[in-house]
N, C-alpha and C positions, 0 to 999 in steps of 0.2 A: 121589704123584706130580705135580709141576707140568707142566702141558701148554701151550703157547703156540703159538697158529697165528697164521703172518705172511702175510697174504693182501691181495689187492687185484684188481679187475677189468681193471687195464690193465698190460701189460707194461713193464719199463724203470723201474719207479720205486725200485729199490733192494731189493726184497724179500728176495734173497739174502743180500745184506749185512746187512740187518738180522736176518736169521735165524741167520747163522753168527757173527756177534759175540753175539747171545745165548747160543748153544751155548758158544762160547769162554770168555765169562766164568763161564758156569755151571761149566765145567770146570775153570778156572783157580781158583774157589772150592773145588774139591775135591767136587763133587757128580757122581754117575754120569748122564752127559749123554748122549741120544741125539738125533740130527739127522735127521728122518724127511722125506725129499725126495719130495713129491708132485708135484714138476715134473717132466715127461719130459725136459727138458735135461739134467738130472743135475749141475747146477752145485753144489749142496751136497754131495752125493755125494764130486764129485772134491776139494772143498775138505777133507772129512774125511780122506780119504786122504791128502792131502798132508801133514796133521798126525799122522799115524798114528803116528810114533815118539816123539811128544811124551808126557811124564807127564800132561799135559791134552788128551790125545786123545779124540775124541767117535767115539762109535758110528754110524755110516751105515746108514740103514735105507731102502730103495727102496719108496716108496709110489705110484709112479706108475702103477701097473697094477691091483693087487689090494688095495684098502685094508684088508680084513678079514684079510688074510693078513699084510700089513706090520705090523698091531697085534700078531699073532701072534710078530712078531719082535722084539718090543720086550721086553727083559729085565724079569722081576718086581721086580729090585730098582733099576731106574732111578729116578733122583730127579728129573731134568729131561728132558721131551721138547720141542724145538723142531720144527714143522712147518713146512716151507717149501713154502707151497701152488703150485699150477700157477697160471703167468702167464693173465691173463684169465679166471680162475674165477669163477662167479656162485655165488649161494647153493647152488643145487641139485646144484652140482659139489663144493662143500665139506661136504656133510650128513655125509660118514662123519668128517671131522675135527671138525666143530662138536659132535658128539655126545659127544666125548671133551676137548674144549679146556676151559681155565680162563679163557682170555682170548684176545681176537683182537687183533692189531697190525695196524693199516692204514696202510702208508705212503702220503704223497700229495706230489707235486712242486708247486711254487710256480707253477703255470701255469693257465690257464683252461680249457685241453682236459684236464689230469689231473683238476682238480677237478670239471668236469662228469661226466667218466667215474667219478668216485668216487660221484657222488649215487643212481644207480640200484642200484650194489652196497650202499651202507649202506641204503638202503630196503629190498633184500630181507634184509639182515641184521635189519632191525627186524622183520619179519616171523617170525624165527625163535622157536620156542615158549620157548626156554632165554633169548634175549633179552629176550623181552618181560616173562619173570618175574624178571629181574636175575640169574639163575643164571649167565650167561655175559656178561662184560664186554669192552665195545669201545673201543678205544683209538686216537687217530690219531696219527701221526708226520709232522710236517712234514720231507721229507728233500731233502738236496743243496740247503740254502738258501745265499743269500747275502744275510745281514741287513742289509748297508749298502744294499740295493737296494730300491725302492719296490715291485717285484714280489713280492720275499718277503715284506716288511712286510703289504702289503694282503693277501696270501694267507693268511698266518697269521691276520691280524685277521678274516677270514672265517670260517676253520676254528674258531677260538674261539666263533665264535657257533652252532655246530651242535650238536645234541644229545649228541654223542658228544665225551669230554673229550679235549684235545689233550695228549698224555701226554709228549712229547718235541719238539724242535726241532734237527735235527743238520745241522751246516754242510756244505757242499760241500768235497769235498777228493779229491785224485788219490790220496791214501793207502789210500785204500778199494780202489780198483781193485788196487793192487799187493799188498796183504796178501791179499786174497781169494784172488789167483792164488798165492802163496806157503802158502796154508793157514794164515794167521795172521790176527790181529785186533789193533786198537788196544790191548786189554788184555793182550796178550803184552809189552808196552813200557812202559817208565816215564820217557821223556824228557819234559821240559817240555812240548814242543809237544804230544806226545801226550796228557799228562795234560789239556791245554786240550779237546783234542777228548773225551776220555773224560768229562770234566764234561756234556757234551751228553747223554750216556746216562744220567746218574744217575736223572733224573725216570722214565724209561721203564724202568729196572731196578727202582726202588721200586715202580712201580705193576704191574709182573706178578709182584713178590714178596707182594702182598697176597692176605690169605686168600680 
C-alpha cells in the first residue's frame, strides 16, 4: 500500500486539490484507492461522493475525528491511500498520519507570506524521527503559479534552495475549482489544453511512486 500525505501549515494553498487529483490519477490507473480526509471541512469526502458512480470511484474515509478508527476503515486490499491533512496542522497534529505515510507532499503558494508560514512547518517535520532517518520523504509543490511573473519565478528559485526537493510546479487555473466541484480531475479528460496541465503533474506522480 502506498500512502501519500498532503499537508501544510496554512489553509488555502490547494491541499485538497492536490489530494483529490492524486487520488483520481491512482483510481484511473486501476488501483484500489482510498481518500482519507483528515480536514474537518470534509471537502475531499464530498469530492469522492460526487464521483461515486464512476468506474474510477475513490473510497472516502473520514479521518477528522478519530485517526485510529479511520485506519481501521481502510480496506486491507487498498493499493493507494491519499490523506488530505487538516488545514493549518503542524507536526504534532499530523503524528497519526506521519506514522503511516510513505511521502509527504507540501503545497506552497508563490508569496512571501505563504513561504514564511511554511518554514516552521518544515522545521517541525525535520525533527520527526522518520524524516531524520530518511524513511519518510518530504517534497514541495509550487502551486497556483503564474510562471511568466517575477513573483512566481523568484518564489520557485527560493524553494529550490531549501533542503527538501521541489517536486512539481503547478500552474494557476480556474479549471481546478470547477473540476473539484464536479468530483472530477484533470486526469478524467484528454483535450490538448488539459494535457498541457497534466504535464505539470508528471514529476510529482513520478516522485510519489518511488520506492
